[in-house]
N, C-alpha and C positions, 0 to 999 in steps of 0.2 A: 338650611331644613328642607329635607324630601318628606312630604306625607305619602302615607300607602295609598294603594287607588280608593279604598273603602272610603278613608276619610277624605280623600278630595271629592269623592262624589256626594258625599253628604254636604261638604262645604260648599260647594258650588248649588246645592238643592236650595240651599240657606242663600247665597249669593242672589241667586235668581229673585227669591223671595222678596228679598232686600228692594232689589231694583224693582219690582211690581208696587212694592211699598211705596218708594219712592216717587213713581210715576204717579199712583193714585191720590198720594199727598199733596206734591211740589204740583203736577199739571193738573190736578183734579178740581183744585179750587177756582182756577180761571176756566175749565169747561162747566163747572157750575155756574159762575157769573155770568158767561156767553149765553147760557140756558135760560138764565133770569132777567137775562136784558130786556125783553119786551115786557115783563112785569114789575119790576122794581123801579125804573125811572119813567117820569113823565114828560116827555117834550125832548126836543134834541139837545138840549145844554145839558138837562140830566143824564143822558143816552151818553154822551161825551164824557160827563165826570165816571159813568161804571166803566166804560171802556178803558178809561186812562188809568183805573186801578189797575189793570192787569196789562196796559199797553207795553210798558218797559220789560216786563218779564215773560210773557206768554211763551215767546220763542225759546228762551233759554230751558222753560219747564219742559219742552215737548222735548230737549235731549234725552230726557228720559225714557221716553218711548223708543227713542232711536238706539239708547245703551242696551235696553231690556231687549228688543229684537236681535241686536248685534250678539250679547252672551246669551241668547235661547239658541243662535245659529251655530256658535261657535263650541258651546258647553254641552246641547242637545241637540245634535246635528236630525237625528232621526224624529223627535219632536217636530222641529221648526218644518221638516218635509213635509209631515203628515198633516199638522195644524194649518199651514199654508195650502195645502191642496183642499183639505175637507171644509175649511172655514174661507174658501177662496172668496165668494163673492161678499159675505159678512165683511171681511178684510178691506174688498173693495170699498164698500160703502165707508168704512172708518176713513179709509185713505181720503175720499170723495169729500168727505165732509171736513178733513181736516185741511182740505188743500182750499176750501173756503175763507180759513181763519186768516191766511196773510193778507188777501184780498178785502176781508171786512176791516182789517186794521189800518190798512194803507190807503185804501181808496175810499172808504166811507165820507172823510171829510174833505175829499179833492173837491167836491161839487156842492153846492148849497141845496139844490132840489129836494124838496121832502121825499118824494118818490122814489130817489137816488138813494138816499139815507136810510130808507125804511127797506128798501131791498137787501141792503148790508147789513140791516140789523137783523133781519130773519136769517140773513146767511150766517151770522155768526151765532144765531140760536141754534140752529141746524148743525154747526161745527161743535158746540158745546153738547148738545142733548143725543145726538145718534152716537157719537163713540161713548158716552157714558152708558148708554143703554144696551149697544150692540156689543161690547165688552162683557157686560154682566150677562146678556145671554149665552155668549161663548162659555163663561164659566159654569153656567147650569147646564150646559150641554157636556161638558167634560164630568161633571159630577154623575150625569147618566150613563156616561159611555158614549163613543163616537161610533159611527158605523163605517169601520175603516178593519182591513187586514193588510199582512205582510207577507209574501211569496217566499220562496226558498233565498231569493236573492235580497231581500228584505227591502224589497219594494213596496212603497205604500199605494194602496188603491182604495179610495173612498168611494161607499157604495150609498150614501144618501143624496139630500138634496139641500137646497137653501131654506124651504118652506119647511123640512121636517126640524129644521132648528128652532123654528118659532112654534115650540111646545108650550105647554102651560107652566110646567115648572122652570123653563128657560127663561120666559117671561116674567115669571115672579123672582127670578135672579137679577133680570134686568131691570127691574122696578127698585130691588136693593140698591144696585150700582149707582144708577139715577137719583135717586133720592138722598144716598148719603153724599154725593157729589155736590148736589144741590145745597144740603146743609153745611157743608164745608163751605163751599162758594160763597152762601150767605154770611156765615162768620166772617170771613176774610172781607167781605165787602163793609161789615159795620164797622172793623178797623180803619178802612182808608177812607170812609165817606162819613159826613154828618146830615143832620136836617131830615128831611122827609125820606131821602132814599134810606139812610140808616135806620129809620123806623122800619119801612118796609122789607128792608133785609132781615131785620130783626123778628119780624113777625114770618117770613119765610123760611128762616133758621129752626124756629120752633116747630112750624107745620111740617118741614120735610125731615125733622130729626124724630117727631111721632112716626110720622108715614115709615120712614127706615125702622124703626123699631118693630112696627108691627108686621111688616115684609121681611124682615129677617127672622122674627120669632116664627113667623108663616112658613118661610123658607125652610127653616131648621126643623120643625115637626114634619113637615114633609118629607125632608130628607131621612129621617130617623125610621118614619112609619111607613112611607110609601114610595120609597125610592130604593132600588136593588143595588147595593153596593159591592166591592171587590174584594178579594182578598188573595194573598199570595199562599199557595199549597207547598210547593217546592221551587227552588232557583239554585243553579249552579253558585260555585264561589265567586261570590260580590268583589273579592279583591282581585278578579281578573276580569280581563274582557269578557262579556257574556252576550250570548246570541238571544236576543228577546223571545226568540221561539223555543227556545230550551226549558222554559219555566212552565209552571203549570199556575194557571190562575181560575177561581172558582168566583160564581156571584151567589151572593145571598142576602135577604133581607137586614137591613141594619149594620152591613158590613163596613159602614164609612163610620158607626162609633166604637170600634173595635180599638182604637188606637187610646180613645179616651179612658177604657176600662184597662187598658195594659198601661198607661203613663197617666195617671190621675192629673199630674200638673199640668196638662193641655188644657183643661177647662179654664184656664186664664185667658186663652184667647178669645172664646165668645164671651166671656164675662168682661172682658176689654171692650169688646164690641158695644154690648148694650150699657157698659157703665159710662163709656166717652161719651155715647149720645144722651144718655138720661143727663151728665152732668152739662154737656152742651145744652139743654132746654133750660137747666137750671141757672146755667151761667147768663143765659141769653134774657130770662127773665129780670137779672139781678145787673143786667146792662154791663156785664164783662166779656165782650166780644174776643178780647186778647186771648184771656185763658180758655174761653168756650171754643177757639181755633183749634188750640192744641188738644183739648178734649174731642173734639171732629175728627182731628188727624188719628187720635188714638183708635176710636171706633173704626176708620178705614183700616189701620194695621190690624185692628182684632178680627175682622172679616176676612181679610186676605191670610190672615195666621189661621183662621179657624179651617177656611176650605182646603189650604195647604196641608195641615196635621190632621184633618179629616182623611185626606185621600194618600198620605204618603203611606209606602213608598212610590205608590202611581202617579203620573204625570198626565198620561193619556189614555185611559182605560177603553178598550175595544167593546161594543157591544154585540157585534156579530162574529167576531173571533176571539175570547178572551185571551187565549193564550197570547195574541199578538200585542195585548197592551204594553204600553211603554212605561216604565219605571225610571226612579232614578239611579238603579243598578244595572239597566241594562242599554239605556239611550244615551251615555254618554260620550264624548270624544276620549282620547286615546290618556294614558296617565299623563304622560309629559305634556299634552296640550293643556290638559286642567293646570298642570303645575306652573306653565308659564303665565297663563292666564290669571291663575291664582297672585303671582307676584305682581303682573300688571295692575291688578285691581287695588293691591294694598299700598302700591306706589302713587297711583292716580286718582283713586276715591277719594283720599282727605284732600286732594288739593280741588278736586270738583266740588266738594264742601264745603271748602274754606272761600274759595271764589264766591258760590253760590250765597254766603253768609256775607261776606263783604258787598255783594251786588244789592242784598236786600237791606242792608243798613244803610248805604247809599240813597236808595231810594224810596225809604221811608217817609211817612207824613201823609197827611190827610190831602185828599183831591177834591178840590170844593168847586162851585159854580164861578165863583169870582175869578178861581186860580184860571180855570178854562178860558172865561173871558178876558184874561191878560195875555195868555199864551195861545190864543186863538189860531195862529196860524203855523204853531210848532206842535201842538198837541193832536193827540187822535180825532 
């Protein structure tokens, strides 16, 4: 089966969104748990309990980030080039934070000294909190437009700076991202622990779910009434290879709501985000963390879908040269590249999901202080 070029462009827009959701849901809960580590655990043994809830799976979960980066490079090379040049320092912050993770997991318990272990505890906190915050800030800037332009050879030139990324709306988007992953991590922590840790995680899940709801609602209102969006005025035949500079883009207030008026079914995305968070609160109050974890995952999916559907077909709008904005129609690889990648994804993604499900089934069960004492030389 050979799809036409336009269909493949939409398919890969969906695939990239699926990979982002996979990363946020699968790697998001261990980022949230790392960020919660200094606050939900008291004493060395409890912190080892928290660390060992994600110790066997964190590195596998991080593969979703690698898959997302690889897919972005292969499917949307222009977006990859523009994003990694414009967000260079921000991406380095994420990278340096993630580099602390293996050290925190592997070296923390190698020495018994409290200073040594406290140092690695805070390294794990940074490795969880910084990526969660910075990635949210990056999406907040995408919604506002990024200061870049393309020349006649389609070379990307970024004209902003790192501190310009730290604007109020982007920081609010960072709060949305951080709070939703803290909520998600707290729900997972309730599943894998008991006693005092579970009670603290339950409280944290409720607190950060409320914060997420408030921040997401605030960001939505700000986006609707205070952020200038983008819309396509004209574009060449999207079933052909399209030069990004041949389209016409205009900016207008409330443009990010246009898709919801044209396709009312898209309102499902923000409903999913709010509904998942409210359900997570109710389930935490009724001590049902397993279902609560599913609901917080649905809330995460709702946030990513809301962002993607609001911006479609834009991927990386330009605030300084709107016609240079990159969209799902003109930032893609060739027809045959997308086709071969499609079949590779169809074959290998189910294998990855099957193996992941098997791994989580094998490593299920609660982590307790007694278990840590019994396996003190092999546990993290």
